[in-house]
C-alpha positions as CSV (number, residue, x, y, z in Angstrom):
1,X,148.0,121.9,92.6
2,X,152.1,122.3,92.2
3,X,152.3,118.5,92.0
4,X,149.8,118.2,89.3
5,X,151.5,120.7,87.2
6,X,155.1,119.5,87.7
7,X,153.7,116.0,86.9
8,X,152.1,117.3,83.9
9,X,155.2,118.9,82.5
10,X,157.3,115.9,83.2
11,X,154.9,113.6,81.4
12,X,154.9,115.8,78.5
13,X,158.9,115.4,78.1
14,X,158.9,112.0,79.2
15,X,159.0,110.9,75.4
16,X,161.8,113.1,74.6
17,X,164.0,112.5,77.4
18,X,166.7,109.7,77.4
19,X,165.5,106.5,79.0
20,X,165.8,106.4,82.8
21,X,167.5,103.4,84.3
22,X,164.1,102.0,85.6
23,X,162.8,102.2,82.0
24,X,165.7,100.8,80.6
25,X,165.8,97.8,82.9
26,X,162.0,97.1,82.2
27,X,162.8,97.1,78.4
28,X,165.6,94.4,79.0
29,X,163.2,92.4,81.0
30,X,161.0,92.4,78.0
31,X,163.6,90.3,76.1
32,X,162.9,87.3,78.5
33,X,159.2,87.4,79.0
34,X,158.6,84.8,75.9
35,X,160.3,81.5,75.7
36,X,157.6,79.6,73.7
37,X,158.3,81.5,70.6
38,X,162.0,81.0,70.8
39,X,161.4,77.0,71.3
40,X,159.2,77.1,68.2
41,X,161.6,78.6,66.0
42,X,164.5,76.3,67.1
43,X,162.4,73.5,66.2
44,X,161.3,74.8,63.0
45,X,164.7,75.4,62.0
46,X,166.1,72.2,63.0
47,X,163.7,70.0,61.2
48,X,163.2,72.4,58.0
49,X,166.9,73.1,57.8
50,X,167.8,69.4,58.2
51,X,165.2,68.4,55.2
52,X,166.6,71.3,52.8
53,X,170.2,70.5,53.8
54,X,170.0,66.8,53.2
55,X,167.6,67.1,50.3
56,X,170.0,69.5,48.5
57,X,173.1,67.4,49.6
58,X,175.0,70.9,49.3
59,X,178.1,71.2,51.5
60,X,177.7,74.9,51.9
61,X,174.3,74.5,52.9
62,X,175.2,71.9,55.4
63,X,177.7,73.9,57.0
64,X,175.4,77.0,57.4
65,X,172.7,74.6,58.9
66,X,175.5,73.6,61.5
67,X,176.3,77.1,62.3
68,X,172.7,78.0,62.7
69,X,172.5,75.0,65.3
70,X,175.4,76.4,67.2
71,X,174.0,80.1,67.0
72,X,170.4,78.7,68.1
73,X,172.1,76.9,71.1
74,X,173.8,80.3,72.1
75,X,170.4,82.2,71.8
76,X,168.4,79.7,74.1
77,X,171.4,79.6,76.6
78,X,171.1,83.4,76.8
79,X,167.4,83.3,77.1
80,X,167.1,80.7,79.8
81,X,170.4,81.2,81.5
82,X,169.6,85.0,82.3
83,X,165.9,84.9,82.8
84,X,165.7,84.4,86.5
85,X,168.6,86.9,86.9
86,X,167.0,89.5,84.9
87,X,163.9,89.7,87.0
88,X,165.9,90.1,90.1
89,X,164.3,93.0,91.9
90,X,167.6,94.5,92.7
91,X,168.7,94.4,89.2
92,X,171.3,97.2,88.4
93,X,171.9,99.0,85.5
94,X,175.3,97.8,84.5
95,X,174.3,94.2,85.1
96,X,171.2,94.7,82.9
97,X,173.5,96.2,80.2
98,X,175.8,93.2,80.3
99,X,172.7,90.8,80.2
100,X,171.3,92.7,77.1
101,X,174.7,92.7,75.2
102,X,175.0,88.8,75.7
103,X,171.5,88.1,74.9
104,X,171.7,90.5,71.8
105,X,174.9,88.9,70.3
106,X,173.5,85.3,70.6
107,X,170.2,86.6,69.0
108,X,171.8,88.4,66.0
109,X,174.3,85.5,65.4
110,X,171.4,83.2,64.8
111,X,169.6,85.6,62.7
112,X,172.7,86.1,60.6
113,X,173.1,82.3,60.4
114,X,169.6,81.9,59.1
115,X,169.7,84.8,56.8
116,X,172.8,83.1,55.1
117,X,171.1,79.6,55.3
118,X,167.9,81.0,53.8
119,X,169.8,83.3,51.1
120,X,172.0,80.4,49.7
121,X,169.2,77.9,50.0
122,X,166.9,80.0,48.0
123,X,169.6,80.2,45.4
124,X,170.6,76.2,45.3
125,X,167.5,74.1,46.4
126,X,164.6,73.4,43.9
127,X,161.7,75.9,43.3
128,X,159.6,73.5,45.1
129,X,161.5,74.3,48.4
130,X,161.4,78.0,48.1
131,X,158.1,78.2,49.8
132,X,159.8,76.4,52.8
133,X,162.7,78.9,52.9
134,X,160.3,82.1,52.7
135,X,158.0,80.7,55.4
136,X,161.0,80.0,57.8
137,X,162.6,83.5,57.1
138,X,159.3,85.3,57.7
139,X,158.4,83.0,60.7
140,X,161.5,84.2,62.2
141,X,160.9,88.1,61.6
142,X,157.2,87.5,62.6
143,X,158.8,86.2,66.1
144,X,161.2,89.1,66.4
145,X,158.4,91.6,66.0
146,X,156.4,89.7,68.5
147,X,159.2,89.2,71.3
148,X,161.9,91.6,71.1
149,X,160.8,94.8,69.6
150,X,161.8,97.1,72.6
151,X,165.3,96.8,71.9
152,X,165.6,98.0,68.4
153,X,169.4,97.4,68.0
154,X,168.6,93.7,68.5
155,X,165.2,93.5,66.5
156,X,166.1,95.6,63.6
157,X,169.5,94.2,62.9
158,X,168.1,90.7,63.5
159,X,165.2,91.5,61.1
160,X,167.5,92.6,58.5
161,X,170.0,90.0,58.7
162,X,167.4,87.0,58.5
163,X,165.5,88.4,55.6
164,X,167.6,90.4,53.2
165,X,169.8,87.6,51.8
166,X,166.7,85.7,50.9
167,X,165.4,88.9,49.4
168,X,168.7,89.5,47.3
169,X,168.8,85.7,46.1
170,X,165.0,85.9,44.9
171,X,165.8,89.3,43.0
172,X,168.9,87.6,41.4
173,X,166.9,84.5,40.4
174,X,165.4,85.0,36.9
175,X,161.7,84.9,36.4
176,X,158.8,87.2,37.4
177,X,157.8,85.1,40.4
178,X,161.0,85.4,42.1
179,X,161.3,89.0,41.5
180,X,158.1,89.4,42.8
181,X,158.8,87.3,45.7
182,X,161.7,89.4,46.7
183,X,159.9,92.8,46.1
184,X,157.2,91.6,48.5
185,X,159.5,90.4,50.9
186,X,161.4,94.0,50.8
187,X,158.1,95.7,51.2
188,X,156.9,93.5,54.3
189,X,160.3,93.8,55.9
190,X,160.2,97.9,55.5
191,X,156.6,97.7,57.1
192,X,157.9,95.4,59.8
193,X,160.7,97.7,60.6
194,X,158.8,100.8,60.8
195,X,156.1,98.9,63.0
196,X,158.7,97.8,65.4
197,X,160.1,101.3,65.6
198,X,156.6,102.9,66.4
199,X,155.9,100.2,68.9
200,X,159.0,101.0,70.8
201,X,158.5,104.6,71.0
202,X,155.0,104.0,72.4
203,X,156.0,101.5,74.5
204,X,159.1,103.4,75.8
205,X,157.1,106.4,76.6
206,X,154.3,104.8,78.4
207,X,156.8,103.1,80.4
208,X,158.6,106.2,81.3
209,X,155.3,107.6,82.1
210,X,154.3,104.9,84.6
211,X,157.7,105.1,86.2
212,X,157.3,109.1,86.5
213,X,154.1,108.7,88.3
214,X,155.3,106.1,90.8
215,X,158.1,108.7,91.4
216,X,155.8,111.4,92.0
217,X,153.8,109.6,94.2
218,X,156.9,108.7,96.5
219,X,158.3,112.3,96.2
220,X,157.7,115.4,98.2
221,X,156.9,118.0,95.6
222,X,158.5,121.0,97.7
223,X,161.8,119.6,98.6
224,X,162.4,116.5,96.1
225,X,162.9,114.3,99.1
226,X,161.0,111.0,99.5
227,X,157.8,111.0,101.4
228,X,155.8,109.0,104.3
229,X,155.1,106.2,101.5
230,X,158.9,105.8,101.1
231,X,159.6,105.8,104.6
232,X,157.2,102.7,105.2
233,X,158.5,100.7,102.4
234,X,162.3,101.4,102.9
235,X,162.0,100.7,106.8
236,X,160.3,97.4,106.0
237,X,163.1,96.5,103.7
238,X,165.9,97.2,106.1
239,X,164.3,95.4,108.9
240,X,163.5,92.3,106.7
241,X,167.4,91.9,105.7
242,X,169.0,92.9,109.0
243,X,171.3,90.8,111.4
244,X,170.8,89.9,114.8
245,X,173.1,92.5,116.2
246,X,172.5,95.5,113.9
247,X,170.8,98.7,115.5
248,X,168.5,101.0,114.2
249,X,167.8,104.8,114.8
250,X,165.0,107.0,113.8
251,X,165.6,110.9,114.1
252,X,162.8,113.5,114.2
253,X,164.1,116.8,113.1
254,X,162.1,119.8,113.6
255,X,163.2,123.2,112.3
256,X,162.8,126.5,114.3
257,X,162.0,130.1,113.2
258,X,160.1,128.9,110.0
259,X,157.0,130.4,111.2
260,X,158.6,133.9,111.6
261,X,160.1,133.6,108.2
262,X,156.8,132.9,106.5
263,X,155.4,135.6,108.4
264,X,158.1,138.4,107.6
265,X,159.1,137.3,104.1
266,X,156.2,135.6,102.9
267,X,155.8,131.8,101.9
268,X,157.9,131.7,99.1
269,X,161.0,132.6,101.4
270,X,159.7,129.8,103.7
271,X,159.5,127.2,100.8
272,X,163.2,128.3,99.9
273,X,164.3,127.7,103.3
274,X,162.7,124.4,103.5
275,X,164.4,123.4,100.1
276,X,167.7,124.7,101.4
277,X,167.4,122.5,104.7
278,X,166.6,119.6,102.7
279,X,170.0,120.1,100.4
280,X,172.0,120.2,103.8
281,X,170.2,117.1,105.0
282,X,171.1,115.3,101.8
283,X,174.7,116.2,102.2
284,X,175.0,114.8,105.7
285,X,172.8,112.0,105.4
286,X,174.5,109.5,103.1
287,X,175.1,105.7,102.4
288,X,172.3,103.6,104.0
289,X,170.8,106.4,105.7
290,X,167.5,107.8,104.5
291,X,166.0,111.3,104.9
292,X,162.4,111.9,104.7
293,X,160.3,115.2,104.3
294,X,157.0,114.4,106.3
295,X,155.3,117.8,106.2
296,X,155.8,121.6,107.0
297,X,159.0,121.8,109.1
298,X,159.4,118.2,110.3
299,X,162.0,115.7,108.8
300,X,162.6,112.2,109.7
301,X,166.2,110.5,109.1
302,X,166.5,106.7,109.2
303,X,170.0,105.5,110.1
304,X,170.1,101.6,109.9
305,X,172.9,98.9,110.3
306,X,174.6,100.4,113.1
307,X,177.1,98.4,115.3
308,X,177.0,101.0,118.1
309,X,174.1,103.1,119.4
310,X,176.5,106.0,120.0
311,X,176.6,106.5,116.2
312,X,172.9,107.9,116.4
313,X,174.3,110.6,118.8
314,X,177.2,111.3,116.3
315,X,174.9,111.6,113.3
316,X,172.4,113.8,115.4
317,X,175.3,116.2,116.3
318,X,176.5,116.3,112.5
319,X,172.7,117.0,111.4
320,X,172.4,119.9,113.9
321,X,175.8,121.5,113.4
322,X,175.1,121.3,109.5
323,X,171.4,123.0,110.0
324,X,172.4,125.5,112.5
325,X,174.1,128.1,110.2
326,X,172.7,131.2,108.0
327,X,170.8,130.6,104.8
328,X,170.5,133.4,102.3
329,X,166.8,133.9,101.8
330,X,164.9,136.8,100.1
331,X,167.9,138.8,100.2
332,X,168.6,138.2,103.8
333,X,171.0,135.8,105.8
334,X,168.4,134.0,108.0
335,X,169.7,131.9,111.0
336,X,167.7,128.9,112.3
337,X,168.3,126.1,114.7
338,X,167.1,122.3,114.7
339,X,165.8,120.1,117.3
340,X,166.5,116.4,117.0
341,X,164.7,113.7,119.1
342,X,166.0,110.1,118.3
343,X,165.2,106.5,119.4
344,X,167.3,103.4,119.2
345,X,166.2,99.7,118.9
346,X,167.3,96.5,117.6
347,X,166.9,96.4,113.8
348,X,165.6,92.8,113.5
349,X,162.5,93.6,115.8
350,X,162.2,97.2,115.2
351,X,158.7,98.6,114.9
352,X,158.6,101.8,112.9
353,X,155.3,103.3,114.6
354,X,157.0,102.8,117.9
355,X,160.3,104.2,117.0
356,X,158.6,107.5,115.7
357,X,156.6,107.8,118.9
358,X,159.7,107.5,120.8
359,X,161.8,109.8,118.8
360,X,158.9,112.3,118.7
361,X,158.6,112.2,122.4
362,X,162.5,112.6,122.7
363,X,162.1,115.6,120.4
364,X,159.9,117.4,122.7
365,X,161.6,116.9,125.7
366,X,164.7,118.2,123.9
367,X,162.8,121.3,123.1
368,X,161.5,121.9,126.7
369,X,165.4,121.3,127.9
370,X,166.7,123.6,125.0
371,X,169.5,121.1,124.4
372,X,169.0,120.6,120.6
373,X,169.4,116.9,120.9
374,X,167.7,114.3,122.9
375,X,167.7,110.6,122.8
376,X,164.7,108.2,124.0
377,X,165.8,105.1,126.1
378,X,169.7,105.7,125.4
379,X,170.5,102.1,126.5
380,X,169.4,99.3,124.1
381,X,170.7,95.7,123.9
382,X,173.7,96.7,125.9
383,X,174.6,99.6,124.0
384,X,175.0,102.6,125.8
385,X,174.4,106.2,124.4
386,X,175.6,109.6,125.7
387,X,172.7,111.5,127.4
């Protein structure tokens, strides 16, 4: 019930929050989903622009056509040059921002060139060719609305730069037909801009909600730590990219005195204690290491990429010394202790189920011996661990 209530509150606020990195990256990826419309627009500009420029024999129109060809080439280079990289599963936020900027600058440069070509062409070519210019400009605007509406700074800017010069040229040309053309183009442009804004808001909210649901499915509601599902996913990822000599350790951490706290101070105090334990584990378990809350007072720590098995003993000692301290809960200073059992294996061939079972067996042995820390099979592939 707590998970559902928390999830509903987060989902309700998703549309009002700033974009999360995962949502932002997915919106940037949307820029590269469609390549055919860009190729069609380039072909249309090449053919229609060449026809109008050669027919008019106007040097300014020829220059604008050449600039448009250059900008179109930049746009296609960005689209195809970054397409594979932007869909890389390991794409980071800073790289995504850099790719978006490069894509956006090329996209907007072509829109500006097309807009100047269309505006100047409308003012200089014969009236019989006006329909070609209007069709070219609005065909481009339709392509923007269909392919890049989820990054507004690109889509809105490109649409305005591409269409407004032709609108101005039409309004400045004498004749009711030209004024009507300019007015209709302005109305269609305004409607298109509003439609893209609405579409962006809806898509951003939907993507944010989906990522939030995925996060909730992988997160323990009480402690905020990753759950068992993440344990399996991350373990498989680690093993899949390991070197031959790497070692991995699985630590099973058990908190003592939790049940007496629940009985004496109530379950809210017990929950507060578990949250405090999770916070301390976050501070001591850093880097490539991963801490998981399995259930109740049981935690698991994954320690990958070790060069020496003794690193597992050192981390276990750090965890115990961090957790075996007093906690301010329910107005009282509560002292707890932790037991750890861990197992080490070659990372390349490690099996999560076997390592967990070995670590739990070591944990039970440690409890019986009252040592606090216990290692299972402390000699792996020539790496010796202290008992």
